[in-house]
C-alpha positions in Angstrom: 100.9 210.9 91.2 103.7 210.8 88.5 102.1 213.2 85.2 100.7 211.7 82.5 103.1 210.1 80.4 102.6 208.8 76.5 102.7 204.7 76.5 105.7 204.5 74.1 108.0 206.2 76.5 106.9 204.5 79.6 109.8 201.8 79.3 112.6 204.2 79.4 110.7 205.7 82.8 109.6 202.6 84.1 111.4 201.7 87.4 110.7 198.0 87.0 111.8 197.4 83.8 114.6 194.8 83.5 115.2 194.9 87.4 115.4 191.7 89.3 112.7 191.5 91.2 111.4 188.6 93.8 108.1 186.8 92.5 105.1 188.0 94.7 102.7 186.2 92.8 103.4 183.1 94.3 99.4 182.0 93.6 98.6 178.5 93.3 95.8 176.4 92.9 93.1 176.0 96.1 92.9 172.2 95.4 90.4 172.0 98.1 87.8 173.8 95.8 89.1 173.5 92.3 88.4 169.8 90.2 91.7 169.4 88.4 90.6 167.2 85.3 94.6 166.3 84.1 94.8 164.7 80.5 91.6 163.6 80.6 89.9 161.1 78.4 88.4 163.0 75.1 85.1 161.4 75.6 84.5 163.6 79.3 86.0 166.5 77.8 83.5 166.4 74.8 80.7 166.0 77.9 82.2 169.0 79.4 82.3 171.5 76.7 78.3 170.4 75.3 77.4 170.8 78.8 78.6 173.8 79.8 80.3 175.7 76.6 77.7 175.7 74.2 79.7 173.0 72.4 77.8 171.0 69.8 78.9 167.2 67.9 78.9 167.3 63.7 77.4 164.5 61.5 81.0 163.0 61.6 82.1 163.0 65.0 83.8 166.2 65.5 83.5 168.9 68.2 82.2 172.5 66.8 83.3 175.4 69.2 83.0 178.8 69.5 86.0 181.1 70.4 83.6 183.7 71.2 84.4 187.7 70.1 87.9 186.5 68.8 88.4 184.5 66.0 91.7 184.7 65.3 95.1 185.7 66.9 95.4 189.4 68.1 99.2 190.2 67.3 98.9 193.8 68.8 98.7 192.2 71.8 101.3 190.0 72.6 104.1 191.2 74.8 107.5 189.6 76.1 108.5 190.3 79.9 111.7 192.2 79.3 114.4 190.6 82.0 118.0 190.0 82.2 118.5 186.7 81.1 116.9 186.8 77.7 116.7 190.5 77.1 120.0 191.0 74.7 118.6 187.9 72.6 115.0 189.4 71.7 114.7 191.5 68.5 112.4 194.1 70.3 109.8 196.0 68.3 106.4 195.9 66.9 106.1 192.1 67.2 108.1 191.4 70.4 106.3 194.2 72.2 108.4 194.8 75.8 106.3 194.0 78.9 107.9 194.6 82.9 107.8 191.7 85.4 105.6 193.7 87.6 102.7 193.8 84.9 103.3 190.0 83.9 103.3 189.1 88.1 99.5 191.4 88.0 98.3 189.3 84.8 99.8 186.0 86.3 98.1 186.4 89.6 94.6 187.6 87.6 94.6 184.3 85.9 95.3 181.9 88.4 92.5 183.6 90.8 90.1 183.4 87.6 91.0 179.9 87.4 90.3 179.4 91.1 86.4 180.4 90.9 86.0 177.9 88.7 84.5 174.2 89.1 86.5 172.8 86.8 89.9 173.3 86.0 91.7 171.4 83.2 95.6 170.0 82.7 97.2 168.9 79.9 100.9 167.9 79.9 102.6 167.0 76.8 105.8 168.0 74.6 106.6 169.9 71.9 109.2 168.8 69.4 109.3 164.9 68.3 113.2 164.8 68.6 113.4 163.6 72.6 117.1 165.5 72.3 115.4 168.5 71.6 111.8 168.5 73.0 110.1 170.2 76.1 107.5 169.4 78.7 104.5 172.0 78.0 102.2 172.1 80.8 98.9 173.7 79.6 96.1 175.3 82.8 92.5 176.4 80.9 88.8 176.4 82.1 87.8 175.7 78.9 87.3 172.1 78.1 87.8 173.0 74.3 91.2 174.7 75.4 92.2 171.2 76.8 91.4 169.2 73.7 92.5 171.8 71.0 95.9 171.3 72.9 95.6 167.7 73.5 95.6 167.1 69.7 98.2 170.1 69.2 100.7 169.0 71.5 102.9 165.4 71.2 100.4 163.3 73.6 102.5 161.6 76.2 102.2 157.8 76.5 100.5 156.8 79.9 104.6 155.7 80.7 105.5 159.4 79.9 102.8 161.0 81.9 103.2 158.9 85.1 107.1 160.4 84.8 106.1 164.0 83.3 108.0 165.5 86.9 107.7 169.4 86.4 107.3 170.9 82.9 109.6 173.0 81.5 106.8 175.4 80.3 103.6 176.7 81.6 100.0 178.1 79.9 97.8 179.7 82.2 94.9 179.9 80.0 92.4 182.6 81.5 91.1 183.7 78.0 87.0 183.9 79.2 88.7 186.4 81.5 89.8 190.2 80.8 93.0 191.9 81.6 92.4 194.7 83.2 93.2 198.0 80.8 94.2 200.2 83.9 97.3 198.0 84.2 100.5 199.7 82.9 101.2 198.8 79.5 97.7 197.1 78.3 96.4 198.2 75.4 93.0 196.2 75.4 91.1 193.8 77.6 93.3 191.3 75.7 96.8 190.1 76.7 98.9 187.1 75.5 102.2 187.0 77.3 105.4 185.0 77.4 107.8 184.8 80.3 111.4 183.3 79.4 112.6 184.0 83.3 109.2 182.2 85.0 109.1 179.9 81.2 105.5 180.8 81.6 102.7 182.0 79.2 99.6 183.8 80.6 96.3 184.2 78.1 93.2 186.9 79.1 90.1 188.1 77.2 90.7 185.7 74.0 89.6 182.5 73.7 90.8 181.8 70.4 92.5 178.9 70.8 95.2 179.5 68.4 96.9 181.7 70.9 98.1 178.6 72.7 99.6 176.5 69.7 101.3 179.8 68.4 102.8 180.7 72.2 104.9 177.6 72.1 106.0 178.4 68.7 107.3 181.6 69.6 109.3 179.8 72.7 110.6 177.6 70.5 111.4 180.1 68.2 113.1 181.4 70.9 114.7 177.9 72.8 115.7 176.2 69.6 118.3 178.3 68.4 119.5 179.7 71.8 119.4 176.5 74.0 119.7 174.0 71.5 121.3 175.5 68.6 118.9 174.7 66.4 116.7 176.2 63.7 113.0 176.7 64.0 110.9 177.2 60.9 107.2 178.1 60.2 106.9 175.6 57.5 105.2 171.9 56.7 107.3 168.8 55.8 106.8 165.5 54.3 109.4 162.7 52.9 109.1 160.5 50.1 107.7 156.8 51.3 110.2 154.2 52.0 112.9 154.5 55.1 115.2 157.1 53.9 113.1 159.1 51.4 113.7 162.4 50.7 112.6 165.2 52.6 111.0 168.8 51.4 110.4 171.6 53.3 107.3 174.4 52.5 107.7 178.2 53.7 104.7 180.0 53.3 102.2 182.3 55.4 98.9 181.4 55.9 97.0 180.8 53.3 99.8 180.2 50.6 99.4 176.0 50.5 101.6 174.9 53.4 99.0 172.5 54.9 97.2 171.5 51.4 100.7 171.0 49.4 102.5 169.4 52.5 99.6 166.4 52.3 100.2 164.7 49.6 98.8 161.5 48.9 102.4 159.7 47.4 104.7 161.1 50.6 104.8 161.0 54.0 103.4 163.8 56.4 105.9 164.9 58.5 104.0 168.2 59.9 102.3 171.0 58.1 102.9 174.2 59.6 105.9 174.3 62.6 109.2 172.4 62.4 112.8 172.3 63.4 115.8 171.3 61.1 118.3 169.7 62.9 122.2 168.7 62.7 120.0 165.2 62.6 117.4 166.1 60.1 113.9 167.6 60.5 111.4 167.1 63.3 107.7 168.5 63.8 107.2 170.8 66.9 103.4 169.9 67.0 101.0 166.6 67.8 98.7 168.0 65.4 97.5 169.9 62.7 95.7 172.6 62.6 93.8 173.1 59.2 91.5 176.0 57.5 88.5 174.8 56.6 86.6 177.5 53.9 85.4 175.7 51.0 87.1 172.5 52.1 85.2 169.3 50.5 85.9 166.0 50.1 87.5 166.4 46.3 90.1 169.1 46.9 91.2 168.3 49.8 90.0 164.4 50.9 93.0 164.0 53.6 92.2 166.9 55.8 88.1 165.8 55.2 88.4 162.4 56.4 90.4 164.1 59.5 87.3 165.9 60.7 85.9 162.8 63.0 85.3 161.6 66.5 88.1 163.7 69.0 88.5 166.6 66.3 88.1 170.0 67.0 85.5 171.8 64.3 86.3 175.9 65.5 83.8 178.5 64.5 82.0 176.6 61.7 78.5 177.1 61.0 76.5 174.0 60.7 73.0 173.0 59.7 71.0 172.3 62.9 68.8 169.4 61.3 71.4 166.8 60.3 75.1 168.6 62.0 76.6 168.5 58.8 79.2 171.3 59.0 78.4 174.1 56.0 82.4 175.2 55.1 81.7 177.3 52.4 79.4 179.2 55.2 82.0 182.3 56.4 79.4 184.4 58.5 81.1 184.0 61.6 84.7 184.2 60.4 86.5 183.5 57.5 89.3 181.9 59.6 87.5 178.3 59.9 89.9 176.3 61.3 89.9 172.2 62.6 92.4 170.7 64.9 93.4 167.3 64.8 95.5 164.8 65.7 98.3 164.4 63.2 97.8 160.4 63.1 94.1 161.1 62.0 95.9 162.2 58.5 96.4 158.2 56.9 100.3 158.8 55.4 101.4 160.7 58.6 104.8 159.9 59.3 104.7 158.7 63.5 107.4 159.5 65.0 107.1 162.9 63.4 110.4 162.7 62.7 113.1 162.7 59.6 116.7 161.3 59.6 118.0 162.8 57.1 118.5 166.5 55.8 116.2 168.5 53.3 116.6 167.8 49.6 114.3 170.2 48.4 113.1 173.7 49.8 110.1 175.4 48.6 108.9 178.8 49.2 105.4 179.5 48.5 103.6 182.7 48.2 99.9 184.0 47.1 100.5 186.8 44.4 97.4 189.2 44.6 98.9 190.8 41.6 99.2 188.3 39.6 103.1 188.8 38.6 104.8 186.1 40.3 105.8 183.5 38.2 104.0 180.6 38.9 107.4 178.4 39.5 110.9 179.4 39.9 114.9 177.8 40.9 116.3 180.6 43.3 120.2 180.8 44.0 121.0 180.7 47.7 121.1 184.4 47.7 117.8 184.3 46.3 116.3 181.9 48.8 118.1 184.3 51.4 116.4 187.2 50.2 113.0 185.8 49.8 113.3 183.9 53.0 114.4 187.6 54.8 111.2 189.4 53.0 108.7 186.5 53.2 106.0 188.0 50.6 103.0 186.8 50.3 99.4 189.1 50.2 97.3 188.9 52.8 94.0 187.1 51.8 90.8 187.6 54.4 90.5 185.6 57.3 93.6 184.7 59.6 93.5 188.1 61.2 91.0 190.4 62.7 89.4 192.8 60.4 91.2 191.9 56.7 88.7 191.3 53.8 90.2 192.5 50.7 93.7 191.1 50.0 96.9 193.6 50.3 100.9 193.0 50.1 102.1 191.4 53.3 105.8 191.2 54.1 105.9 188.9 56.8 109.6 188.2 57.5 111.4 184.4 57.7 107.6 183.6 56.6 106.4 183.8 60.4 107.0 187.2 61.4 104.4 187.1 64.4 106.4 183.9 65.4 109.7 185.1 65.6 111.5 186.4 68.9 114.8 186.3 67.6 116.4 189.1 64.5 115.1 187.5 61.0 119.0 187.9 60.1 119.8 185.1 62.3 117.6 182.9 61.6 118.1 183.8 57.9 122.1 183.1 58.5 121.1 179.5 59.9 119.4 178.9 57.2 121.7 179.5 54.6 124.2 177.5 56.5 121.9 174.5 56.6 121.4 175.1 52.8 124.9 175.3 51.7 125.5 172.0 54.0 122.7 170.0 52.6 123.0 171.4 49.3 119.5 171.7 48.9 117.7 172.7 45.9 115.7 175.9 46.7 112.1 177.0 44.9 109.7 180.0 44.6 106.5 178.9 44.3 102.9 181.5 43.3 100.1 179.8 44.3 98.2 183.4 43.8 97.1 184.9 40.7 97.4 184.5 36.8 96.5 186.0 33.6 96.0 189.3 35.9 95.6 190.8 39.2 92.9 190.3 42.3 89.8 190.6 40.3 90.4 190.2 36.6 92.7 187.0 36.8 91.8 183.7 38.4 93.9 181.7 40.8 96.6 179.3 39.5 94.9 175.8 39.6 95.4 173.8 42.5 95.9 170.9 40.3 99.0 172.6 38.4 100.8 173.3 41.9 100.3 170.0 42.5 102.1 169.0 39.3 104.7 171.2 39.5 105.3 170.3 43.0 105.5 166.7 41.5 108.6 167.6 39.2 110.6 168.9 41.6 110.2 165.7 43.8 110.5 163.7 40.3 113.5 165.5 40.0 112.5 166.3 36.3 112.0 170.1 37.1 115.9 170.8 38.1 116.8 168.9 34.7 114.4 171.4 32.7 115.3 174.2 30.8 115.2 177.7 31.9 114.9 181.2 31.3 115.3 184.6 33.0 111.9 186.1 34.5 112.7 190.4 34.6 113.0 192.6 37.2 113.3 189.7 39.7 115.8 187.9 37.7 114.5 184.5 38.5 115.0 181.3 36.6 111.9 180.2 35.5 111.8 176.6 33.4 110.2 176.6 29.7 107.9 173.7 30.4 106.9 171.3 33.5 105.1 168.1 32.7 101.3 168.5 33.1 101.1 172.5 32.9 100.4 174.6 30.5 103.4 176.4 29.2 101.8 179.9 28.5 101.5 180.1 32.3 104.8 179.5 33.5 105.6 183.4 32.2 103.0 185.2 33.7 103.5 187.9 31.5 101.8 185.8 28.4 98.4 185.3 29.8 98.0 188.7 30.6 95.8 190.6 28.6 98.2 194.3 28.2 101.5 194.1 28.5 102.1 197.8 29.6 99.9 196.6 32.8 101.8 193.4 33.5 105.0 195.7 33.2 103.7 198.7 35.7 102.3 195.6 38.3 105.7 194.1 38.2 107.5 197.3 38.7 105.0 198.0 41.3 105.5 194.9 43.5 109.4 195.0 42.8 109.6 198.9 44.8 107.4 197.3 47.6 110.3 194.1 48.1 113.1 196.7 48.1 111.4 198.8 50.5 110.0 195.8 52.4 114.0 194.4 52.8 115.4 197.8 53.6 113.5 197.0 57.5 116.5 194.3 57.5 119.4 195.1 55.5 121.9 196.8 57.9 122.6 193.3 59.3 123.1 191.0 56.5 125.0 190.1 54.3 125.2 193.0 51.6 125.4 190.3 48.6 121.6 188.9 50.1 120.7 192.7 48.9 121.2 192.0 45.1 119.7 188.9 44.9 116.5 190.9 45.2 114.6 192.8 42.1 116.4 194.9 40.2 115.7 197.8 38.1 
């Protein structure tokens, strides 16, 4: 037997890596034994989930499901297969960790063997991408009714005719998440494994029942296919459009918990989508057919659009409810802070169906939640600043989206979506800069985080003020405002915004101590500089100069 090697160099010494390999796994389904339910009606998925999976129906008719041990994504367990067709395009490293083809085949066979032992196997066939020119056909094969209903809500549902003509899928997910990966398989670090193979165009899930892995798996695939195959730019963003046939379009970038979903749900505008989009040569289209909203502290007052979407056909995930009347308690985080709801996008009253806008965006809004309380509630960015902030992708991690996070901490997630990007960040940043230049879009940085002090002393900027800022962007008044310069970051900040107290527009004015403010500002500026060094080698040097300068 070969001597024991540390895992970090196993790829150099792995004889299977990158070799053209015959698939040994011809595993298929034992159709005589397994009962395959394809695109089953919602009601029958409810019945199976209640009967077999411990699901319950909420007071408004949503299906409450529990994902078990994993209540968030497991980014450290995600792998991409290292193979000749895609290996030179991929940004290898901690986000896209290599797996050899042989290991993939072992895990694939393990997943299919497990699915073959189930009484019921659920198949959902749908589309990713609303633009027919750039969409892909996706097949989900799963052992839980909950997972089938989740992807029924999150993918684009085919019409009966489209389903009849579906043919072979472009991409397949094998979700055997109830069954663990074998930790003794080369390259496995835990019993959870989420892996994508661009040669087979397949994804295999073992050892996690968190449904968000499937959604984000498709997003990773689109982050590869859209730029590489179609030449279009995939983005972790929400999008909405002014009412009318040719209303202006806005894109909102931001990490989990920054307000992307909340701010895009605007009663005065049509929602194109809340999380994943493609900025194409003809406009903007949603990748998904549904929304996956956070439920923590959800209320009818604060977020009526989302609150009212939680009805028959929607999925509530890991939400605590009162057994007496089945009313969900959105403030109870005893299972997880990352409680979620998945519903078809048409459950949002002002959703634009089909979710596509045939015009270029007018406003790009970058959202962050700054727990240090120093970034201004709104600033206008130059094109170079826009590139810089897109590559830096700052927010502070608020509790709850990933396992093990309970205190906010600063996080830099490049392209405002580091866990999902597949190519080098500079590639997406260049495409974004070109698109912004040709469309002449305005770009804004909005801080939905703390004001008047850092987390613990200050308070979070009230949602009504952030909404007033977004309204001022949309009605054009903010572009015409009078601006001053914010230090260190050299941002242009407005002196007044209708409906917002002007003292909060310049953060220094609401901090009790100027010295404390200056110290936090310098600390945050240094964090930005340090985070940016990882990417600067492959990006135009002038972009670096658009960041904080002391």
